C-alpha positions in Angstrom: -20.7 17.2 7.7 -23.6 17.2 10.1 -24.0 13.5 10.0 -20.4 12.9 11.1 -20.7 14.8 14.4 -19.9 12.5 17.4 -18.6 9.7 15.1 -15.1 8.2 15.2 -12.4 8.9 12.7 -8.9 7.4 12.7 -6.2 9.6 11.2 -2.8 7.9 10.8 0.4 10.0 10.8 -1.5 12.7 12.7 1.5 14.4 14.4 2.5 16.8 11.7 1.7 18.1 8.2 -1.4 16.8 6.4 -2.4 14.4 9.2 -2.4 17.1 11.8 -4.4 19.5 9.6 -6.9 16.8 8.9 -7.3 15.8 12.6 -7.7 19.5 13.6 -10.4 20.1 11.0 -12.4 17.0 11.8 -12.4 17.9 15.5 -13.7 21.3 14.5 -16.5 19.5 12.7 -17.4 17.6 15.9 -15.8 14.3 15.3 -14.0 12.0 17.8 -10.6 11.7 16.1 -8.1 9.1 17.1 -4.8 10.5 15.9 -1.9 8.0 15.8 1.8 8.3 15.2 5.0 6.7 16.5 5.4 9.7 18.8 2.4 11.4 20.3 3.9 14.4 21.9 2.8 16.7 19.1 -0.6 15.1 18.9 -1.1 15.7 22.6 -0.2 19.4 22.1 -2.6 19.6 19.2 -5.3 18.0 21.3 -4.8 20.6 24.0 -5.0 23.4 21.4 -8.3 21.9 20.0 -9.7 21.8 23.6 -8.6 25.3 24.3 -10.2 26.5 21.1 -13.5 25.1 22.2 -14.0 22.8 19.2 -17.0 20.5 19.5 -15.1 17.3 18.8 -12.2 15.6 20.6 -8.7 14.6 19.5 -7.5 11.3 21.1 -3.7 10.7 20.7 -2.6 7.1 20.3 0.9 5.8 19.9 1.3 3.3 17.1 4.1 2.1 14.9 2.4 1.4 11.6 5.2 -0.8 10.4 4.2 -3.3 13.2 0.9 -5.2 12.5 0.5 -6.1 16.2 0.5 -2.5 17.2 -2.1 -1.7 14.5 -4.4 -4.5 15.7 -3.9 -3.4 19.3 -4.9 0.1 18.3 -8.1 -1.1 16.6 -8.9 -3.2 19.6 -8.5 -0.2 21.9 -10.8 1.9 19.7 -13.4 -0.8 19.8 -13.2 -1.0 23.6 -13.3 2.7 24.2 -15.3 4.1 21.3 -17.2 1.1 19.7 -15.3 1.3 16.4 -14.2 3.3 13.4 -16.6 5.1 11.1 -14.0 7.0 9.0 -10.4 5.8 8.3 -7.9 8.4 6.9 -4.8 6.5 5.8 -2.5 9.5 5.7 0.8 8.2 7.1 3.5 7.7 4.4 7.2 8.0 4.0 9.9 8.2 1.4 13.5 7.1 1.4 15.9 8.3 -1.3 16.7 4.7 -2.5 17.1 4.3 -6.3 16.0 1.0 -8.0 19.5 0.0 -9.1 21.5 1.0 -6.0 19.0 1.5 -3.2 19.1 -0.3 0.2 16.6 -3.1 0.8 15.9 -1.7 4.3 14.7 1.5 2.8 12.5 -0.2 0.3 11.0 -2.5 2.9 10.2 0.4 5.2 8.3 2.2 2.4 6.3 -1.0 1.6 5.5 -1.6 5.3 4.1 1.9 5.8 2.9 3.0 2.4 1.3 -0.3 1.3 0.9 -2.9 4.0 -0.1 -0.5 6.8 -2.8 1.1 4.6 -4.1 -2.4 3.7 -4.2 -3.5 7.3 -5.9 -0.4 8.5 -8.4 -0.6 5.7 -9.2 -4.2 6.4 -9.6 -3.5 10.1 -11.7 -0.4 9.6 -14.0 -2.3 7.2 -14.4 -5.2 9.7 -15.2 -2.6 12.4 -17.9 -1.0 10.3 -19.3 -4.3 9.2 -19.7 -5.8 12.6 -21.6 -2.7 13.8 -23.7 -2.6 10.6 -22.2 0.8 9.7 -23.0 1.1 6.0 -22.1 4.7 5.4 -18.5 4.7 6.5 -15.6 6.3 4.6 -12.1 5.3 3.8 -9.7 7.9 2.5 -6.2 7.2 1.3 -3.8 10.1 1.0 -1.9 9.3 -2.1 0.4 11.5 -4.2 0.7 12.8 -7.8 3.6 10.3 -7.9 1.0 7.6 -7.9 -0.1 8.8 -11.3 3.1 10.0 -13.1 6.6 8.6 -13.5 9.1 10.8 -11.7 12.4 11.4 -13.5 14.4 11.6 -10.2 15.9 8.2 -9.6 15.6 8.6 -5.8 11.8 8.8 -6.1 11.2 5.7 -8.2 10.6 3.2 -5.5 8.5 5.6 -3.4 6.5 6.4 -6.6 5.9 2.7 -7.1 4.4 2.4 -3.6 2.0 5.2 -4.5 1.0 3.5 -7.8 0.3 0.4 -5.7 -1.9 2.6 -3.4 -3.9 3.8 -6.4 -4.5 0.2 -7.5 -5.4 -0.8 -3.9 -8.0 2.0 -3.6 -9.7 0.8 -6.8 -9.6 -2.8 -5.6 -11.2 -1.9 -2.3 -13.9 0.0 -4.2 -14.7 -3.0 -6.3 -14.7 -5.4 -3.3 -17.1 -3.1 -1.4 -19.4 -3.0 -4.4 -19.3 -6.8 -4.7 -20.2 -7.0 -1.0 -23.2 -4.7 -1.6 -21.7 -2.2 0.8 -22.3 1.5 0.7 -19.0 2.3 2.5 -17.0 4.6 0.2 -13.3 4.8 -0.6 -11.4 7.7 -2.0 -7.9 8.5 -3.0 -6.6 12.1 -2.6 -3.4 12.7 -4.5 -1.6 16.0 -3.6 1.2 17.6 -5.5 3.8 19.5 -3.7 2.6 20.3 -0.1 4.8 22.4 2.2 5.3 20.1 5.2 8.2 18.3 6.9 8.0 15.6 4.2 10.7 17.1 1.9 13.1 17.6 4.8 12.8 13.9 5.7 13.2 12.8 2.1 16.3 14.9 1.7 17.9 13.4 4.9 17.1 16.6 6.8 19.0 18.7 4.4 16.8 21.8 5.2 18.5 24.0 2.6 17.7 21.6 -0.2 14.1 21.1 1.0 13.6 24.8 1.4 14.8 25.4 -2.1 12.2 22.9 -3.4 9.4 24.6 -1.5 10.5 28.0 -2.7 10.4 27.0 -6.3 6.7 27.5 -6.6 3.7 28.5 -4.5 3.1 25.1 -2.8 -0.1 23.6 -1.5 -0.7 23.9 2.3 -1.7 21.0 4.6 -5.0 22.8 5.2 -5.8 22.5 1.4 -5.7 18.8 1.7 -7.7 18.8 4.9 -10.4 20.8 3.2 -10.4 18.2 0.4 -11.0 15.5 3.0 -14.0 17.4 4.4 -15.3 17.9 0.9 -15.2 14.1 0.3 -16.9 13.4 3.6 -19.6 16.0 3.0 -20.8 14.7 -0.4 -24.2 13.0 -0.4 -24.1 9.3 0.4 -24.9 8.2 -3.1 -21.9 10.1 -4.4 -18.5 8.4 -4.4 -15.5 10.5 -5.1 -13.0 8.0 -6.4 -10.0 10.2 -7.0 -9.0 13.8 -6.3 -5.8 15.0 -7.9 -4.7 18.3 -6.4 -1.7 20.3 -7.6 -0.3 23.7 -7.0 -1.3 25.9 -10.0 2.4 26.4 -10.9 3.4 22.7 -10.6 4.6 21.1 -13.9 4.1 17.4 -13.2 
């Protein structure tokens, strides 16, 4: 991780869960981390905690609604002005709505596509352009996917969400191929966690905390820090090594 000290990483969805854990760990390793979310209160608190802890890096909160392309482009423009550009892009933000394929609401489907597919694609494009214009040929793009991008979930409420994650798997490989065709050494990786104990299940279950808690109590879940450690592993591999996919499950998880 030594070569990443002082360099700029963008972490989307950095206010809670995996995003917050990734942001904290990258700051510990000396990076300048732009953490974005629709609400930055929690990121500002995390930034203060990182500063108090004496970490060598810096966490820079940025308010951005990833379902709005103009806000994403404005964020990248601000990063360019203030910090030259992005060297690492962690596409972590994602959401799920319990909308089945045969009876789901179009609004819920559209929201998932906007955040899980389009925002990732826009951030990836802008991060690549930022690296290219500065001749950064060792950058890294990491997409936080899901095991549901590899399997077919039997719960009808997860089918559309799962399809967006299958799309993310295909997009990651497409980016890898396009980078290779461009003779770029920028790397792209997909990290697909199984069940991680975060706020995700509460949101998916419409804040039914009892139902979400039951899910998390069913097995020994992954922790957000486990995925943050995986991000650091990917970043720390030699430049000639490209980790295409990491599939990480709790030992007790069935699917």
